[in-house]
Structures are given as structure tokens and as C-alpha cells.
TIROLO-417623 format. One record per atom (N, C-alpha, C): x negated, y negated, z. Coordinates in steps of 0.1 Angstrom, whole numbers, plus 2048, in hexadecimal, padded with zeros to 3 digits. Each point is the difference from the previous one (the first is absolute). Layout:
BEGIN
XYZ
...
# end
This chain:
BEGIN
1F72E8769
7F28017FC
7FE7F97F2
7F67F87FF
7FD7F97F4
7FA8097F6
8017FD7F3
7F98087F6
7F1800801
7FB7F5805
7F17FE802
7FB80A80B
80880180B
7FD80880B
80080F7FC
80A8047F8
80180E7FB
7F48037F7
7FD7F77F7
7F58027F7
7F3802808
7FE7F880A
7F4801808
7FF80E807
80B805805
80080E806
7FE80B7F6
8067FE7F4
7FD80A7F5
7F28007FC
7F97F57FF
7F28007FD
7F880780A
8037FD80D
7F980680B
80280F802
80C8047FF
80480E804
80080A7F4
8027FA7F4
8018097F4
7F57FE7F6
7FE7F37FB
7F67FE7F6
7F2801805
7FE7FE80D
7F2800806
7FD80E805
80980A800
7FE80D805
80280B7F6
7F980B801
80280B7F7
80D807803
8068057F5
80D807801
7FF80F7FE
80A807805
80180F7FD
80C8037F8
7FF80A7F7
80B8037F7
8018107FF
80C8047FE
80280E7FD
8068017F2
7FA8087F7
8058037F3
80680E800
80C8017FC
80880D7FF
7FF8057F2
7F880A7FD
7FF8057F2
80C8087FB
8018017F3
80A8097FB
7FD80E804
80B808803
7FE80E806
7F78097F7
7F5805805
7F78097F9
7F57F97F9
8007F2800
7F67F87F9
7F77F7808
7FD80580C
7F97F780A
7F27FD7FA
7F98097FB
7F27FE7FB
8017F67F4
80A8017F7
8017F77F5
8037F2805
8097FF80A
8047F3805
7F37F9807
7F8808807
7F47FB806
7F67FC7F5
8008077F5
7F77FC7F5
8047F27FB
80D7FE7FE
8057F37FB
7FD7F580B
80280380C
7FD7F780B
7F27FC800
7F78097FE
7F17FD800
7FD7F77F4
8078027F5
7FE7F87F4
8047F1803
80C7FF807
8057F3803
7F67F8809
7FB80880A
7F67FA80A
7F47FA7F9
7FC8077F5
7F47FC7F9
8037F47F6
80C7FE7FD
8037F67F6
80A7F6804
8007FC80D
8087F5805
7FE7F47F8
80A7F87FE
7FE7F37F9
7FB7F5809
80280280E
7FC7F6809
7F5805809
7F67F7804
7F680480A
80780180E
7F9808808
80680280E
7F57FF80B
8057FD80C
7F67FE80B
7FC80E806
80880A7FD
7FE80D806
7FE80B7F6
7FA80B804
7FE80C7F7
80A80A803
80A8027F7
80B80A802
7FA80E800
806809809
7FB80D800
80C80A801
7FF80B7F9
80B80A800
7FD80980C
80B803808
7FF80980B
80B80A801
7FF80A809
80A80A801
80D7FA805
80B8057FB
80D7FD805
80980C7FE
80780580B
80880C7FF
80C7FF7F7
8047F47FD
80C7FE7F7
7FD7FA7F2
7F37FF7FD
7FC7FB7F3
7F27FD7FE
7FC7F47FC
7F37FB7FE
7FE7F4808
7F780080A
7FE7F4808
7F67F77FA
8027F3801
7F67F67FC
7FE7F580A
7F47FE805
7FD7F780B
7F67F57FB
7FF7F6808
7F77F57FD
8037F97F2
80D7FD7FE
8047FA7F4
8037F1802
7FA7F87F7
8037F2800
80E7FE7FB
8087F7807
80E7FF7FC
8017FB7F2
7F77F87FB
8017FB7F2
7FE80B7F6
7F980A804
7FE80C7F8
80C80A802
80580080C
80B809803
80C7FE7F7
8037F37FE
80C7FE7F8
7FE8037F1
7F48037FC
7FE8047F2
80380F7FE
7FF80880B
80180F7FF
80E8047FB
80B7FB806
80D8057FC
8047FB7F2
7F97F67FB
8037FB7F3
7FA8097F5
7F6808804
7F88087F6
80380F801
80380480D
80080E803
80C8077F9
7FC80A7F8
80A8087F8
80480D805
7F7807808
80180E803
80680280F
8057F5806
80480180E
80F7FE801
80680580B
80E7FE803
8017F3809
7F67FD807
8017F4809
7F27FA804
8007F3802
7F47FA806
8057F980C
7FB80580C
8067FC80D
7F57F8808
8037F4803
7F77F7808
80380380F
7F5803807
80180380E
8007F3808
80C7FC805
8017F3807
80080180F
80080C805
7FF80280F
7FB80E803
7F6801809
7FA80C804
7FD7FF80E
807807809
7FF7FF80E
80280E807
7F980180C
80380C809
80E7FE806
80880A7FE
80E7FF805
80380E806
80280080D
80380D806
80E801806
8087F57FF
80E800805
8087F67F8
80D801802
8097F77FA
7FE7F1805
7FC7FF80C
7FD7F3806
7F37FA7F9
7F68087FE
7F47FB7F9
8037FD7F1
8098087FA
8047FC7F3
8077F37FF
8097FD80A
8077F4801
7F67F4801
7F5802808
7F67F6802
7F87FD7F3
7FC80B7FA
7F87FF7F4
8077F97F5
80D8037FD
8077F97F6
8047F2804
8027FE80D
8037F3805
7F57F67FE
7F48057FF
7F47F87FE
7FC7FE7F2
8088077F7
7FD7FE7F2
8047F37FA
7F77F97F9
8037F37FB
8078027F2
80D802801
8088037F4
7FE7F67F5
7FE7F3803
8007F57F6
7F48027F7
7F5807804
7F58027F8
8028097F4
80A809802
80180C7F7
80D7FF7F7
80B7FB806
80D8017F9
8057F27FD
8087FF7F5
8077F37FE
80B7FE80B
8037F4802
80A7FD80B
80D8077FD
80580780A
80E806800
8028097F4
7F68087FC
8028087F5
80580E804
8088077F8
80580D803
7F580B7FE
7FF80A808
7F680A7FF
80780E801
7FA8097F9
80580E802
7F5807808
80480880A
7F680580A
80180F7FF
7F48067FF
7FE80F801
7F780280C
80480A808
7F980480D
7FC80E7FF
7F3803803
7FB80E801
7F780180C
80280C807
7F880380C
7FA80D800
7F3801803
7F880D800
7F980280D
80180C806
7F880480B
8017F580B
80B7FB803
8027F580A
80B80380A
7FE7FA80C
80B800809
80C7F87FB
7FD7F67F7
80B7F87FB
8058077F3
80580C801
8048087F5
80D7FD7FB
8097F9807
80D7FD7FC
8017F57F6
7FF8047F3
7FF7F67F5
80D7F7800
80B805804
80C7F8800
8007F580A
7FA80380C
7FF7F680A
7F57F67FD
7F58047F9
7F67F77FC
8067F67F5
8088067F7
8067F77F6
8097F6806
80880480A
8097F7807
7F87F5807
7F6803807
7F87F6808
7F97F77F6
7F98057F6
7F97F77F7
80A7F77F8
80B8067FC
80A7F87F9
8057F4808
80280280D
8047F6809
7F67F5801
7F3803801
7F67F6801
7FF7F87F3
8018077F5
8007F97F3
80C7F67FF
80B805805
80C7F7800
7FE7F4809
7FA80280B
7FD7F5809
7F77F57FA
7F88047F6
7F87F77F9
8067FB7F3
80D8037FE
8077FA7F5
8008087F3
7FB80D801
8008097F4
80A80A801
8098017F6
80B80A7FF
7FA80D7FB
80380B807
7FC80E7FC
80B8067F8
7FE8037F4
80A8067F7
7FA80A7F6
80780A7FC
7FA80A7F7
7FC7FC7F3
8077F67FA
7FD7FC7F2
7F77F3800
7FA7FC80B
7F87F4800
7F48017F7
7FB7F57FA
7F48007F7
7F3802808
7FF7FC80C
7F4801808
80080D808
7F58087FE
80080D806
7F580180B
80580480C
7F780280C
80080E804
7F4805802
7FE80E805
7FA7FF80E
80780680A
7FB80080E
7FC80F803
7F3801804
7FB80E802
7FA80180E
80580A807
7FA80480D
7F980D7FF
7F3800802
7F880C7FF
7F880280D
80480A808
7FA80180D
8037F3808
7F77FA806
8027F3807
7FC7F47F8
8008027F2
7FD7F47F8
80C7FC7F7
8037F3801
80B7FB7F8
7FB7F77F5
8058027F4
7FC7F77F5
80C7FB7F9
7FF7F47FB
80B7FA7F9
7FB7FC7F2
8068047F5
7FC7FE7F3
80A7F77F8
7FC7F77F8
8087F97F7
7FD8037F2
8098057F8
7FE8037F2
7FD7F47F8
7F58007F8
7FD7F57F7
8058037F2
80C7FA7FD
8068037F4
80D808802
8078047F5
80C807802
7FD80E805
80A806807
7FE80D805
80A80A7FA
7FC80A7F9
7F38047FD
7F97F77F6
7F3800801
7F87F77F8
8018037F1
80380D7FD
8008047F2
80D7FC7F8
8097F9807
80C7FA7F9
7FB7F47F7
7FB8027F4
7F97F67F8
80A7F57FC
80C8047FB
8097F67FA
7FE7FD7F2
7F88097F9
7FD7FC7F2
80A8067F6
80A807804
80A8067F7
80D7F7800
8088027F6
80D7FA7FF
80980780B
80C7FB802
80980680A
80380E7FE
8038047F4
80480E7FE
7F4809803
80380B807
7F5809805
80380E7FB
7F58077FD
80080F7FD
80480780C
80780B7FF
80680780B
7F6808809
7F58037FA
7F6808808
7F27FA7FF
7FE7F4805
7F37F97FD
7F5806808
7F47FF7FB
7F3803807
7FC7F4808
7FE80180D
7FC7F5808
7F37F97F9
8017F3800
7F57F97F9
7F2803806
7FF80180E
7F3802806
7FB80E7FC
80980A7FE
7FC80D7FC
7FB8007F2
8077F97F7
7FC7FF7F2
7F27F9800
7FF7F5808
7F37F9800
7F4808805
80380980A
7F6808805
7FC80B7F6
80A8067FA
7FC80B7F6
7F87FA7F5
8047F47FB
7F87F97F5
7F27FC805
7FF7FB80B
7F27FC805
7F780D802
80680B805
7F980C801
7FC8057F2
8098017F7
7FD8057F3
7F57F87F9
8027F3801
7F67F77F9
7F2801807
80080380D
7F3801807
7F880C7FA
80780A7F9
7F980B7FB
7FA7FD7F2
8037F57FA
7FD7FD7F2
7F37F87FE
7FA7FC80B
7F47F77FE
8037F37FA
7F97FC7F5
8027F47F9
80B8007F6
80780B7FE
80A8027F6
80C7F7802
8057F97F6
80C7F7801
8088037F4
80D800801
8098037F5
8027F47F6
8028037F4
8057F67F6
80F7FF800
80780B804
80E800800
80580980C
80C7FD805
80780880A
80D8057FA
80180E802
80D8067FC
80680780C
80D7FD802
80780580C
80C8077FC
7FF80E7FE
80C8087FE
80880080D
80D8047FF
80880180C
7FF7F2807
8027F57F8
7FD7F3805
8087FB80C
80D805801
8087FC80B
8027F1800
7FD7F980B
8017F1800
7F37F97FE
7F68087FC
7F37FA7FC
7F57FF80B
80380680C
7F67FE80B
7F28047FC
7FE80B7FA
7F28057FD
7F97F67F6
8087FA7F7
7FA7F67F7
7FC7F4808
8097FA808
7FE7F4807
7F480280A
7FF80B807
7F5802809
7F38027F9
8018067F3
7F48017F8
7FB7F27FC
8097F77FD
7FC7F37FC
7FA7F880C
80780280C
7FA7F980C
7F2804803
7FD80D7FF
7F3805802
7F67FC7F6
8038027F3
7F77FD7F6
7FE7F17FD
80A7F8803
7FF7F27FE
7FC7F880C
7FE80780B
7FD7F980D
80B7F5803
80C8047FF
80B7F7802
80580180E
8007F5808
80480080E
80F803801
80480880A
80D805802
80A7F6804
7FC7F4805
8097F6806
8087F97F6
7FC8017F3
8067F77F6
80F8017FE
80680B804
80F8027FE
8077FE80D
7FA7FC80B
8067FF80D
8057F2802
80D7FE801
8067F3803
8017FD80F
7FC809808
8047FF80E
7F87F6808
7F47FC7FB
7F87F5806
7FB80480E
7FC80D802
7FC80480D
7F47F9805
7F58007F8
7F47FA805
8017F1801
8087FA7F7
8027F1801
8077FD80D
808809805
8087FD80C
7F980280D
7F5807800
7F880380C
7FB7F2805
8027FE80D
7FB7F3806
7F07FF7FE
7F980B800
7F2800800
7FA7FF7F2
8088017F6
7FA8007F2
7FC7F37FC
7F37FE7FD
7FB7F47FA
8047FF7F1
8087F77FD
8068007F2
7F57FD7F5
7F67F8804
7F67FD7F6
7F880D7FD
7FD80880A
7FA80D7FF
80880A7F8
80D800803
8098097F8
8007FD7F2
8017F37FC
8007FB7F3
7F38047F9
7F57FE807
7F38047FA
7FF80E7FD
805809809
7FF80E7FE
8088047F3
80C7FB7FF
8088037F5
7FB7FB7F3
7FA7F5800
7FA7FA7F4
7F48097FB
7F880480A
7F48087FC
80580E7FC
80A806806
80580D7FC
8058007F2
8077F57FC
8057FF7F3
7F57FE7F6
7F57FA804
7F57FE7F7
7F980D7FD
80180A809
7FA80D7FF
8078097F6
80C7FD7FD
8098097F8
7F98037F2
80180C7FC
7FB8047F3
80B8047F6
7FD8017F3
80A8037F6
80580E803
80D8027FC
80780D803
8018087F3
7FE80D801
8018087F4
80F8017FC
8028027F3
80E8027FB
80680D806
80D8017FF
80780B806
80B8057F8
80380D802
80C8077FA
80780780B
80D7FD802
808806809
80A80A7F9
80080C804
80980A7FA
80A80580A
80D7FF7FE
80A804809
80B8077F8
80480C804
80A8087F9
80E7FB803
8037FC80C
80E7FD804
8037F27FB
80B7FF7F8
8037F37F9
8037F580A
80780280B
8037F680A
7F47FA807
7F7809803
7F37FC806
7F77F97F7
7FF8057F4
7F87FA7F5
8057F27FD
80D7FE800
8067F37FD
7FC7F580A
7FD80480C
7FC7F680B
7F27FC7FF
7F88087F9
7F17FD800
7FC7F27FB
8067FB7F5
7FC7F37FC
8037F580A
80A801809
8027F780A
7F680180B
7FB80C803
7F680280A
7F27F97FB
7FE8037F3
7F47FA7FA
8007F1800
80C7FA7FD
8017F2800
7FE7FA80E
80580780A
7FF7FB80D
7F2801805
7F980A7FC
7F2802804
7F77F57FA
8037FC7F4
7F87F67F8
8027F2805
80B7FD807
8037F2803
7F57F8807
7F980580A
7F67F8807
7F28017FA
7FF8087F5
7F38027FA
7FD7F57F6
7F37FD7FE
7FD7F57F6
8038047F2
7FD80D7FD
8038057F2
80880D801
80A8017F8
80980B800
7F980D7FA
7FF80B808
7F980C7FB
8088067F5
7F98077F7
8068067F4
80580E805
80E8027FE
80580D804
80C8037F7
80280D7FE
80B8057F8
80780B808
80E7FF801
80780B806
8088087F6
80080D802
8058097F5
80980A807
80D8017FB
80980A805
7FE80D7F8
7F9809805
7FC80C7F8
7FC80B80A
80080C7FA
7FB80C808
7F18017FE
7F980180B
7F2802800
7FB80A7F6
80880B7FF
7FC80B7F8
8017FD7F1
8067F57FC
8017FC7F2
7FA7F27FD
7F87FB809
7FA7F37FF
7F18027FB
7FA7F47FD
7F28017FC
7F87F5807
7F3802801
7F87F6807
7FC7F47F7
7FE7F5806
7FB7F47F8
7F28027FA
7FC7F87F6
7F38027FB
7F67F8808
7FD80680C
7F67FA809
7F680B803
7F37FC803
7F680A802
80180580F
8017F7809
80080480E
80E7FD806
80780B804
80E7FF805
80180480E
8067F8808
80480480E
80E805800
80380B806
80D806800
80480580E
8067F9809
80580580C
80E8067FF
80280C804
80D8077FE
80780380E
80C7FC801
80880380B
80D8077FB
7FF80D7FC
80B8077FA
80C80280A
80B8037FB
80B804809
7FC80D807
80280180D
7FC80D807
80A80380B
7FD80B807
80980480B
80E8047FC
80A7FA806
80E8047FD
8047FC7F2
7F87F77FA
8047FB7F2
7FC80A7F6
7F980B803
7FC80A7F6
80580E806
8068087F8
80380E804
7F4809801
7F77FE7F7
7F48097FF
7F47F77FD
7FA7FA80B
7F57F67FE
7F48067F9
7FC80C803
7F48067FA
8018017F1
80C8047FA
8028007F2
7FE7F37F9
8067F6807
7FF7F27FB
7F27FB800
7F880380A
7F27FC801
7F78077F6
80480D7FD
7F98077F6
8017F97F2
80D7FD7FD
8027F97F3
7F97F2800
8017F980B
7FA7F3801
7F18017FE
7F9809807
7F28027FF
7FC8037F1
8088087FA
7FD8047F2
8017F47F7
80A7F7802
8017F57F7
7F57F6803
7FC7FE80C
7F57F6803
7F38057FA
7FE80C800
7F38057FA
7FF7FE7F1
80C8007FA
8007FE7F1
8027F27FC
8037F780A
8057F37FC
7F57F67FB
7F47FF806
7F67F77FB
7FB8047F2
7FE7F57F8
7FB8037F2
7F0800802
7FA8037F4
7F1801800
7FA7F2805
7F7801808
7F87F4806
8087F980B
80C804803
8087FA80B
7FC80780D
7FF7F880B
7FC80480D
80C7FD809
80780B804
80C7FE808
7FD80480F
8027F7809
7FD80280E
80C7FC808
80380780B
80B7FC809
80280980B
80C801805
80480980A
80E8057FE
80480B806
80D805800
80480480E
80C7FC804
80580480D
80880D7FF
7FD809809
80580E7FF
80680480E
80C806800
80880280C
7FD80D807
7FA80A7FA
7FE80D807
7F48077FB
7FB80A808
7F48077FC
8018087F4
80B8067FD
8028087F3
7FE7F77F4
8067F4800
7FE7F77F5
7F27FB7FF
7FA7FE80C
7F27FB800
7F780B7FA
80280C803
7F780B7FA
8028017F1
80D7FE7FB
8028007F2
7F97F57F9
8007F4805
7F97F57FA
7F1802801
7FB80580B
7F1802801
7FC80B7F5
80880A7FF
7FC80A7F6
8007FB7F2
80A7F87FD
8027FA7F2
7F57F67FD
7FD7F880A
7F67F57FE
7F2805801
7FD80A808
7F2805801
7F67F5804
7F67FE7F8
7F67F7804
8047F17FF
80C7FE7FB
8067F27FF
8047FB80E
80180980A
8037FB80D
7F47FA807
8027F3805
7F57F9806
80080280F
80C7FF807
80180280E
80F801804
80380480C
80D801805
8017F980E
80A7F9802
8027F980D
80F802805
80280280D
80D803805
8057F4808
80D7FD7FF
8067F5808
80F803803
8067F7807
80E802803
8097F57FB
80B8047FA
80A7F67FB
80E804806
8057F7809
80D803806
80180E806
7F5804807
7FF80D807
7FD80C7F7
7FF7FD7F3
7FC80B7F6
7F18007FD
7FB80C800
7F28027FD
7FE7FF7F1
7F77F77FC
7FE7FE7F1
7F18027FD
7FD8077F5
7F28017FC
7FE7F77F4
7F57F9801
7FC7F67F6
7F48067F8
8018037F4
7F58067F8
7FB7F67F6
7F37FD801
7FA7F77F6
7FA8087F5
8017FB7F3
7FC8077F5
7F97F77F6
7F88067F7
7FA7FA7F4
8018097F4
8077FB7F6
8028097F4
7FB7F87F4
7F68067F9
7FB7F97F3
8068077F4
8047F77F7
8068057F3
7F58077F7
80580A7F9
7F68077F7
8068017F2
# end
């Protein structure tokens, strides 16, 4: 097949037709992810032929009637999701024979680079085709027949879903999971907060603040810097694709490169100045790695943000001389503390006394259990703005937003 013939088919079957997408939000943050998605739909950099609409999806957030030129912008900006999945096949399938026919009619050349390796996940719900192992075997064979190797560590991610008599095939747009940003140096903190969870908590907390924006960001228990970097992405409108070397969208046969270049140029033009930051980390080994993480984050940015990392105990540190301070806290919790409630009592007491006169300290704190939550609520009193629950690695976490004014 000639390149001209393939381009003609892409224009006819993809660029000229609306597309469907599934967004998988961070656990417990579906409403916040949908809020971010609505914002993106209102602020696309490219005009589209179709009017995208959010719809129900049992496994996440559905998006239908999306222009492909706008579709490729979504995974470059979306911060609060685990995945952005493009629906490339949707057929009635009631038997393994019908599945064979549906996949056999799929025009693989429209969606995947030639002979690329893929990782395949299969799930089946309320269907006669309940045997996920057999489904995986059959789908893998068909992909292999079309020159695509199925392997666990492949960069291209395919989700095959059988629900009742409906079969859908999804292709992940970007790395899977999507929240693997790549903005840190190689050394990693031992217990990181998933980037999409951090982004969701920050977007939720900032949604409570109205027009308020911080002059400075202070991150105690800094770890590898996730909460700072996600704060900068949100406040600076920085697209998440900047640190990804994988070239996913560039490799898609259907991606119009001129459009992709235009999207990225306009997204970079929208970026705003970043507030200065202070990272506080008690553990010397972890604190020592923070400058490398900051340096790696800064590489693709036009201007290097101002940040200081400090190896110190939160309980003996001081705030910078800024009027409005954002402070997201992810303290050590669970098995890392013998008595969490006592620690959170001391933490709440310190936070209440920390801001100086005229300082406005706002943020959130992640809390592992109800006893610790009640202690913080009692200590903070009217400083508590709201509480949101989510899941991290199967653990139930409470996220408490606060506002404390210095007196």
C-alpha cells in the first residue's frame, strides 16, 4: 500500500468522522477529572467539526463526537486521569466466531504503526464470552497475524472489553498509565503518591479557593517532589507531554503533524509564571535527590522556576516571607507511623501556629484513618474547608483542605 493511499483512508475514516474516547479517572476523583475534562473541551487550541459530549461509561468517563484533531490534544493536557483510551472498534459480538470476524475486518494500518509491539489487557462482563484467557489468546493471534507482537512490556497498550454482546477495542493515547509524567530524575522516593492522585487533590483544593492564587508553594514531607511539580503543572498550565520521550502521538499513523505542532506551540504560549517554592524533607538521602528532580523538571521549560530544597524537620522550619502560601501535605502514614493520631495532633498544632501575621496559608493534608481525621478536624475547627475521600494502592485516604490565617 502506498503512503498516499493510506493517507486517503485516514482522512476518510478518522479525520472526517467523530471519535469516541474513554477517560479513566484517578480512583475517587471522577468528578474532579470530569471538571478538568470540561475545561479542556472549552479551551481546545484547535477548531473542530464536531461538538464533543460527555456521556456515561461504566469504567470511567465517556466522551463522544470528538474531532480527531482535538482528540490528540486531550492526553497532552489531562492531569487527573490514569488513561485516555481511544475506541477503535465497537461491534456486536455474541460468539468467538463473530469476534474473529470483527477483528478480522479492523483496518489495523489506520491505528497502529507497522509491526509495533502491543500489550493487551482483556476484560469480560456479563457475557457468554466470559473466558478472558481464551479471549486473550484469540485476540493475540489476530494481532500477530497482522504483524504486531503481543508482549507485557510493550509501549502500545490495547484494552479489549466484552460487555454483554458488545465488544470494544481501545488504544491508549500516550503512555499507560497516563500519569507516568517522566519529569523526575531516575532516583525515586520509596513511597510516591501517584501523579494523577496528587493532581486531582490539588485541582479539588484549588476549586474551593475562587480567584485565590499563591505567591509561594511550600511542600513539607517533600519526598521526590510530586506535589510541587503537580502544583506547578496546574498553576502554570504546563502540558504534561513535555517530559515524554516516547513519541506516542507522533507515531500514530492518523496524527497530522502540522496540527500536533500547532497544538504544542499554542499550549506553550498559554503557560504562565510559576510561584517560587520551598521543599522540606527530613530524610537526608531523599532530600539529597531533590535538586536533581528539580533540574530534570526544569529542562523543557522556557524559564527555570525558583525553588529551594531544605533538609530539615518540619517542626523546626519556618515559612518564607510570602503573603499567600499553598501547602500540600502528604505526611508519612499507615505502617510508617506507630501512632498516627498523635503525629497528626502535633502536625495540626504546628500548622495552626506557623503562618505569621497577614499570611494566608491554604492547602490540604492527606490522612490515613478516621481517628487522625477527627483529631485534625478538632484542632483546625473553622479552618477546615472540605474533606474528600480517595484510594491509593487500596488504602482509604482522607484529603482535608484547610485555610489558616496568621494572627
